[in-house]
A tleap script that builds the chain and sets N, CA, C and O, in Angstrom:
source leaprc.protein.ff14SB
mol = sequence {
  NMET ASP PRO SER VAL LEU GLU LEU TRP GLN
  THR ALA SER GLY ALA PRO PHE LEU PRO THR
  VAL GLY LYS GLY SER GLN PHE THR VAL GLY
  PHE LEU LEU LEU VAL ILE GLY LEU GLY LEU
  THR GLY ALA PHE THR LEU ASN ARG SER LEU
  VAL ASN ILE PRO VAL LEU GLY LEU PRO ALA
  SER ALA CYS LEU ALA PHE GLY THR VAL TYR
  MET PHE CYS ALA VAL GLY VAL TYR CVAL
}
set mol.1.N position { 1.059 -1.296 0.157 }
set mol.1.CA position { 0.104 0.001 0.181 }
set mol.1.C position { 0.733 1.331 0.060 }
set mol.1.O position { 1.548 1.689 0.910 }
set mol.2.N position { 0.413 2.088 -0.935 }
set mol.2.CA position { 1.135 3.570 -0.684 }
set mol.2.C position { 1.417 4.069 0.476 }
set mol.2.O position { 0.532 3.930 1.321 }
set mol.3.N position { 2.633 4.760 0.885 }
set mol.3.CA position { 2.753 5.238 2.119 }
set mol.3.C position { 1.630 6.526 2.583 }
set mol.3.O position { 1.169 6.705 3.710 }
set mol.4.N position { 1.363 7.339 1.333 }
set mol.4.CA position { 0.568 8.583 1.448 }
set mol.4.C position { -0.957 8.216 2.184 }
set mol.4.O position { -1.349 8.720 3.236 }
set mol.5.N position { -1.694 7.224 1.368 }
set mol.5.CA position { -2.743 6.400 1.484 }
set mol.5.C position { -3.096 5.594 2.934 }
set mol.5.O position { -4.223 5.408 3.393 }
set mol.6.N position { -1.842 5.183 3.500 }
set mol.6.CA position { -1.995 4.462 4.973 }
set mol.6.C position { -1.741 6.252 5.696 }
set mol.6.O position { -2.585 6.623 6.511 }
set mol.7.N position { -0.952 6.913 5.448 }
set mol.7.CA position { -0.507 8.179 6.592 }
set mol.7.C position { -2.623 9.101 6.313 }
set mol.7.O position { -3.208 9.673 7.233 }
set mol.8.N position { -3.099 8.959 5.155 }
set mol.8.CA position { -4.263 9.206 4.745 }
set mol.8.C position { -5.431 8.517 5.817 }
set mol.8.O position { -6.392 9.083 6.339 }
set mol.9.N position { -5.077 7.380 5.921 }
set mol.9.CA position { -6.276 6.630 6.224 }
set mol.9.C position { -6.294 6.587 8.149 }
set mol.9.O position { -7.228 6.473 8.942 }
set mol.10.N position { -4.758 6.742 8.349 }
set mol.10.CA position { -4.845 6.736 9.475 }
set mol.10.C position { -5.151 8.177 10.458 }
set mol.10.O position { -5.259 8.235 11.683 }
set mol.11.N position { -5.251 9.373 9.361 }
set mol.11.CA position { -5.558 10.781 9.779 }
set mol.11.C position { -6.872 10.979 9.746 }
set mol.11.O position { -7.238 11.815 10.572 }
set mol.12.N position { -7.885 10.425 8.965 }
set mol.12.CA position { -9.207 10.585 8.587 }
set mol.12.C position { -9.746 9.924 9.955 }
set mol.12.O position { -10.489 10.629 10.638 }
set mol.13.N position { -9.435 8.636 10.408 }
set mol.13.CA position { -9.786 8.116 11.404 }
set mol.13.C position { -10.213 8.687 12.891 }
set mol.13.O position { -10.787 8.147 13.837 }
set mol.14.N position { -9.641 10.126 12.668 }
set mol.14.CA position { -9.619 10.655 14.237 }
set mol.14.C position { -10.528 11.858 13.781 }
set mol.14.O position { -10.688 12.772 14.590 }
set mol.15.N position { -11.081 11.922 12.661 }
set mol.15.CA position { -12.328 12.773 12.011 }
set mol.15.C position { -13.408 12.614 11.734 }
set mol.15.O position { -13.721 12.830 10.563 }
set mol.16.N position { -14.349 12.205 12.612 }
set mol.16.CA position { -15.611 11.454 12.432 }
set mol.16.C position { -16.127 12.260 11.084 }
set mol.16.O position { -15.787 13.442 11.031 }
set mol.17.N position { -17.098 11.620 9.734 }
set mol.17.CA position { -18.055 12.352 9.174 }
set mol.17.C position { -19.355 12.740 9.967 }
set mol.17.O position { -20.082 11.889 10.479 }
set mol.18.N position { -19.530 13.741 10.012 }
set mol.18.CA position { -21.135 14.958 10.188 }
set mol.18.C position { -21.637 15.194 8.806 }
set mol.18.O position { -21.115 16.008 8.044 }
set mol.19.N position { -22.473 14.594 8.564 }
set mol.19.CA position { -23.349 15.352 7.607 }
set mol.19.C position { -23.899 16.585 7.728 }
set mol.19.O position { -23.849 17.017 8.879 }
set mol.20.N position { -24.279 17.119 7.132 }
set mol.20.CA position { -25.087 18.677 6.847 }
set mol.20.C position { -26.160 18.866 7.802 }
set mol.20.O position { -26.423 19.787 8.576 }
set mol.21.N position { -26.996 17.177 7.415 }
set mol.21.CA position { -28.721 17.571 7.916 }
set mol.21.C position { -28.477 15.832 8.453 }
set mol.21.O position { -28.278 14.871 7.709 }
set mol.22.N position { -28.563 15.827 9.853 }
set mol.22.CA position { -28.891 14.858 10.599 }
set mol.22.C position { -29.647 13.910 10.367 }
set mol.22.O position { -30.639 14.219 9.708 }
set mol.23.N position { -29.511 12.310 10.813 }
set mol.23.CA position { -30.706 11.442 10.563 }
set mol.23.C position { -31.717 11.967 10.945 }
set mol.23.O position { -32.667 12.109 10.175 }
set mol.24.N position { -31.757 12.407 12.311 }
set mol.24.CA position { -33.051 12.689 12.608 }
set mol.24.C position { -33.865 13.991 12.551 }
set mol.24.O position { -34.950 14.184 13.099 }
set mol.25.N position { -33.103 14.923 11.733 }
set mol.25.CA position { -34.042 15.888 10.805 }
set mol.25.C position { -34.360 15.701 9.296 }
set mol.25.O position { -34.950 16.618 8.723 }
set mol.26.N position { -34.026 14.623 8.635 }
set mol.26.CA position { -33.819 14.275 7.345 }
set mol.26.C position { -35.207 14.366 7.022 }
set mol.26.O position { -35.564 15.003 6.031 }
set mol.27.N position { -36.069 13.753 7.812 }
set mol.27.CA position { -37.621 13.261 6.938 }
set mol.27.C position { -38.218 14.716 7.126 }
set mol.27.O position { -38.987 15.004 6.209 }
set mol.28.N position { -38.006 16.050 8.411 }
set mol.28.CA position { -38.894 17.451 8.246 }
set mol.28.C position { -37.837 17.840 7.081 }
set mol.28.O position { -38.457 17.740 6.022 }
set mol.29.N position { -36.666 18.192 6.860 }
set mol.29.CA position { -36.165 18.635 5.853 }
set mol.29.C position { -36.310 18.210 4.171 }
set mol.29.O position { -36.042 18.930 3.209 }
set mol.30.N position { -36.868 16.677 4.164 }
set mol.30.CA position { -37.292 16.275 3.194 }
set mol.30.C position { -38.766 16.597 2.892 }
set mol.30.O position { -39.092 16.355 1.729 }
set mol.31.N position { -39.633 17.045 3.619 }
set mol.31.CA position { -40.891 17.170 3.577 }
set mol.31.C position { -41.030 18.220 3.201 }
set mol.31.O position { -41.824 18.502 2.303 }
set mol.32.N position { -40.154 19.210 3.907 }
set mol.32.CA position { -40.281 20.955 3.986 }
set mol.32.C position { -39.942 20.861 2.301 }
set mol.32.O position { -40.774 21.451 1.612 }
set mol.33.N position { -38.941 20.263 1.632 }
set mol.33.CA position { -38.580 20.666 0.254 }
set mol.33.C position { -39.701 20.398 -0.327 }
set mol.33.O position { -40.212 21.307 -0.981 }
set mol.34.N position { -40.455 18.964 -0.243 }
set mol.34.CA position { -41.360 18.821 -1.156 }
set mol.34.C position { -42.517 19.699 -1.090 }
set mol.34.O position { -43.122 20.212 -2.031 }
set mol.35.N position { -42.717 19.788 0.049 }
set mol.35.CA position { -43.435 21.136 0.521 }
set mol.35.C position { -43.563 22.274 -0.812 }
set mol.35.O position { -44.353 22.347 -1.754 }
set mol.36.N position { -42.405 23.089 -0.397 }
set mol.36.CA position { -41.970 23.996 -0.850 }
set mol.36.C position { -42.052 23.594 -2.475 }
set mol.36.O position { -42.700 24.255 -3.287 }
set mol.37.N position { -41.429 22.623 -2.744 }
set mol.37.CA position { -41.286 22.678 -4.654 }
set mol.37.C position { -42.797 21.994 -5.156 }
set mol.37.O position { -42.738 21.357 -6.208 }
set mol.38.N position { -43.794 22.060 -4.652 }
set mol.38.CA position { -45.139 21.638 -5.099 }
set mol.38.C position { -46.165 23.197 -4.998 }
set mol.38.O position { -47.051 23.712 -5.680 }
set mol.39.N position { -45.453 23.508 -3.780 }
set mol.39.CA position { -45.875 25.149 -4.295 }
set mol.39.C position { -45.228 25.799 -5.227 }
set mol.39.O position { -45.942 26.402 -6.029 }
set mol.40.N position { -43.983 25.868 -5.383 }
set mol.40.CA position { -43.679 26.535 -6.707 }
set mol.40.C position { -44.121 26.146 -7.979 }
set mol.40.O position { -44.590 26.912 -8.821 }
set mol.41.N position { -43.883 24.359 -8.159 }
set mol.41.CA position { -44.591 23.830 -9.188 }
set mol.41.C position { -45.895 24.595 -9.489 }
set mol.41.O position { -46.009 25.218 -10.545 }
set mol.42.N position { -46.926 24.551 -8.523 }
set mol.42.CA position { -48.278 25.240 -8.761 }
set mol.42.C position { -48.088 26.760 -9.152 }
set mol.42.O position { -48.379 26.997 -10.324 }
set mol.43.N position { -47.796 27.484 -8.644 }
set mol.43.CA position { -47.229 28.936 -8.927 }
set mol.43.C position { -46.536 29.294 -10.416 }
set mol.43.O position { -46.560 30.373 -11.009 }
set mol.44.N position { -45.887 27.978 -10.836 }
set mol.44.CA position { -45.010 27.989 -12.476 }
set mol.44.C position { -46.111 27.481 -13.270 }
set mol.44.O position { -46.153 27.862 -14.440 }
set mol.45.N position { -47.299 26.440 -12.721 }
set mol.45.CA position { -48.065 26.167 -13.547 }
set mol.45.C position { -49.457 27.312 -14.056 }
set mol.45.O position { -50.076 27.273 -15.120 }
set mol.46.N position { -49.632 28.181 -13.011 }
set mol.46.CA position { -50.539 29.309 -13.441 }
set mol.46.C position { -49.741 30.360 -13.979 }
set mol.46.O position { -50.453 31.282 -14.377 }
set mol.47.N position { -48.848 30.505 -14.094 }
set mol.47.CA position { -48.299 31.450 -14.892 }
set mol.47.C position { -46.929 31.373 -15.540 }
set mol.47.O position { -45.863 31.727 -15.035 }
set mol.48.N position { -47.158 30.794 -16.880 }
set mol.48.CA position { -45.825 29.691 -17.263 }
set mol.48.C position { -45.606 31.208 -18.166 }
set mol.48.O position { -46.517 31.945 -18.545 }
set mol.49.N position { -44.125 31.411 -18.371 }
set mol.49.CA position { -43.817 32.596 -19.096 }
set mol.49.C position { -42.165 31.954 -19.303 }
set mol.49.O position { -41.789 30.874 -18.847 }
set mol.50.N position { -41.487 32.727 -19.945 }
set mol.50.CA position { -40.063 32.720 -20.474 }
set mol.50.C position { -38.953 32.868 -19.209 }
set mol.50.O position { -37.926 32.231 -18.977 }
set mol.51.N position { -39.691 34.136 -18.395 }
set mol.51.CA position { -38.792 34.379 -17.468 }
set mol.51.C position { -38.985 33.812 -16.212 }
set mol.51.O position { -38.212 34.072 -15.291 }
set mol.52.N position { -40.416 32.684 -16.010 }
set mol.52.CA position { -40.649 32.032 -14.975 }
set mol.52.C position { -40.313 30.799 -14.836 }
set mol.52.O position { -40.759 29.936 -14.081 }
set mol.53.N position { -39.088 30.755 -16.002 }
set mol.53.CA position { -38.711 29.112 -16.012 }
set mol.53.C position { -37.309 29.618 -15.014 }
set mol.53.O position { -37.655 29.455 -13.844 }
set mol.54.N position { -36.100 30.078 -15.063 }
set mol.54.CA position { -35.085 30.543 -13.891 }
set mol.54.C position { -35.691 30.737 -12.352 }
set mol.54.O position { -35.260 30.144 -11.363 }
set mol.55.N position { -36.799 31.711 -12.365 }
set mol.55.CA position { -37.391 32.071 -11.259 }
set mol.55.C position { -38.240 31.176 -10.479 }
set mol.55.O position { -37.898 31.049 -9.303 }
set mol.56.N position { -39.506 30.375 -10.952 }
set mol.56.CA position { -40.279 28.871 -10.537 }
set mol.56.C position { -39.748 27.739 -10.625 }
set mol.56.O position { -39.488 26.916 -9.747 }
set mol.57.N position { -39.545 27.715 -12.044 }
set mol.57.CA position { -39.240 26.498 -12.617 }
set mol.57.C position { -38.060 25.730 -11.656 }
set mol.57.O position { -38.052 25.014 -10.655 }
set mol.58.N position { -37.575 26.025 -12.113 }
set mol.58.CA position { -35.184 25.267 -11.995 }
set mol.58.C position { -35.691 25.725 -10.191 }
set mol.58.O position { -35.719 24.522 -9.931 }
set mol.59.N position { -36.031 26.296 -9.015 }
set mol.59.CA position { -36.035 26.157 -8.063 }
set mol.59.C position { -37.054 25.123 -7.535 }
set mol.59.O position { -36.709 24.587 -6.481 }
set mol.60.N position { -38.304 24.713 -8.080 }
set mol.60.CA position { -39.023 23.900 -8.163 }
set mol.60.C position { -38.939 22.761 -8.437 }
set mol.60.O position { -39.703 21.930 -7.946 }
set mol.61.N position { -37.764 22.383 -9.492 }
set mol.61.CA position { -37.324 21.011 -9.583 }
set mol.61.C position { -36.156 20.719 -8.755 }
set mol.61.O position { -36.120 19.579 -8.293 }
set mol.62.N position { -35.143 21.553 -8.456 }
set mol.62.CA position { -34.632 21.248 -7.639 }
set mol.62.C position { -34.596 21.316 -5.931 }
set mol.62.O position { -33.642 21.201 -5.162 }
set mol.63.N position { -36.064 21.555 -5.669 }
set mol.63.CA position { -36.746 21.631 -3.969 }
set mol.63.C position { -37.374 20.110 -4.227 }
set mol.63.O position { -37.341 19.395 -3.225 }
set mol.64.N position { -37.929 19.529 -5.399 }
set mol.64.CA position { -38.817 18.089 -5.621 }
set mol.64.C position { -37.139 17.046 -5.636 }
set mol.64.O position { -36.855 16.129 -4.864 }
set mol.65.N position { -36.493 17.468 -6.502 }
set mol.65.CA position { -35.358 16.415 -6.202 }
set mol.65.C position { -34.686 16.321 -5.113 }
set mol.65.O position { -34.213 15.227 -4.806 }
set mol.66.N position { -34.537 17.217 -4.461 }
set mol.66.CA position { -33.561 17.070 -3.130 }
set mol.66.C position { -34.479 16.307 -1.932 }
set mol.66.O position { -34.134 15.386 -1.190 }
set mol.67.N position { -35.742 17.003 -2.008 }
set mol.67.CA position { -36.692 16.711 -1.118 }
set mol.67.C position { -37.072 15.134 -1.146 }
set mol.67.O position { -37.166 14.349 -0.202 }
set mol.68.N position { -37.255 14.932 -2.503 }
set mol.68.CA position { -37.056 13.298 -3.002 }
set mol.68.C position { -36.038 12.286 -2.507 }
set mol.68.O position { -36.237 11.085 -2.324 }
set mol.69.N position { -34.900 12.976 -2.319 }
set mol.69.CA position { -33.809 11.751 -2.123 }
set mol.69.C position { -33.381 12.134 -0.310 }
set mol.69.O position { -32.763 11.323 0.380 }
set mol.70.N position { -33.896 13.620 0.259 }
set mol.70.CA position { -34.071 13.364 1.346 }
set mol.70.C position { -34.938 12.146 2.443 }
set mol.70.O position { -34.649 11.553 3.482 }
set mol.71.N position { -36.185 12.208 1.469 }
set mol.71.CA position { -36.993 11.429 1.830 }
set mol.71.C position { -36.807 9.772 1.785 }
set mol.71.O position { -37.312 8.978 2.578 }
set mol.72.N position { -35.995 9.478 0.708 }
set mol.72.CA position { -35.492 7.981 0.395 }
set mol.72.C position { -34.915 7.849 1.620 }
set mol.72.O position { -35.225 6.902 2.343 }
set mol.73.N position { -34.208 8.574 1.915 }
set mol.73.CA position { -32.971 8.709 2.929 }
set mol.73.C position { -33.632 8.495 4.234 }
set mol.73.O position { -33.188 7.499 4.805 }
set mol.74.N position { -34.737 9.246 5.004 }
set mol.74.CA position { -34.997 9.520 5.805 }
set mol.74.C position { -35.822 8.066 6.207 }
set mol.74.O position { -35.597 7.467 7.258 }
set mol.75.N position { -36.932 7.556 5.062 }
set mol.75.CA position { -37.853 6.715 5.703 }
set mol.75.C position { -37.296 5.431 4.753 }
set mol.75.O position { -37.355 4.305 5.247 }
set mol.76.N position { -36.857 5.572 3.644 }
set mol.76.CA position { -36.008 4.346 3.199 }
set mol.76.C position { -37.086 3.922 1.817 }
set mol.76.O position { -38.058 4.571 1.431 }
set mol.77.N position { -36.596 2.746 1.303 }
set mol.77.CA position { -37.105 2.564 -0.108 }
set mol.77.C position { -37.554 1.060 0.283 }
set mol.77.O position { -36.774 0.198 0.688 }
set mol.78.N position { -38.975 0.887 0.088 }
set mol.78.CA position { -39.289 -0.474 0.232 }
set mol.78.C position { -40.473 -1.115 -0.843 }
set mol.78.O position { -41.686 -1.005 -0.665 }
set mol.79.N position { -39.941 -1.679 -1.784 }
set mol.79.CA position { -40.349 -2.009 -2.725 }
set mol.79.C position { -40.307 -3.615 -2.907 }
set mol.79.O position { -40.742 -4.131 -3.937 }
savepdb mol mol.pdb
quit
């Protein structure tokens, strides 16, 4: 094994990974993002124009995407 990889492995063991959103709050963050995304989607569908695509459409799709991922992480996927 490369000595630099071994050194990196040993220094990383002293600093555990701490996620930005903890496991206990993933459901709340995911649900809030989904609600915001659905609200922005509704506002976008009521007033569709070229100006509203970056203002409402892109944030709506990002909120729905990240909200779905957080809900998958919080609740799990049981198929």
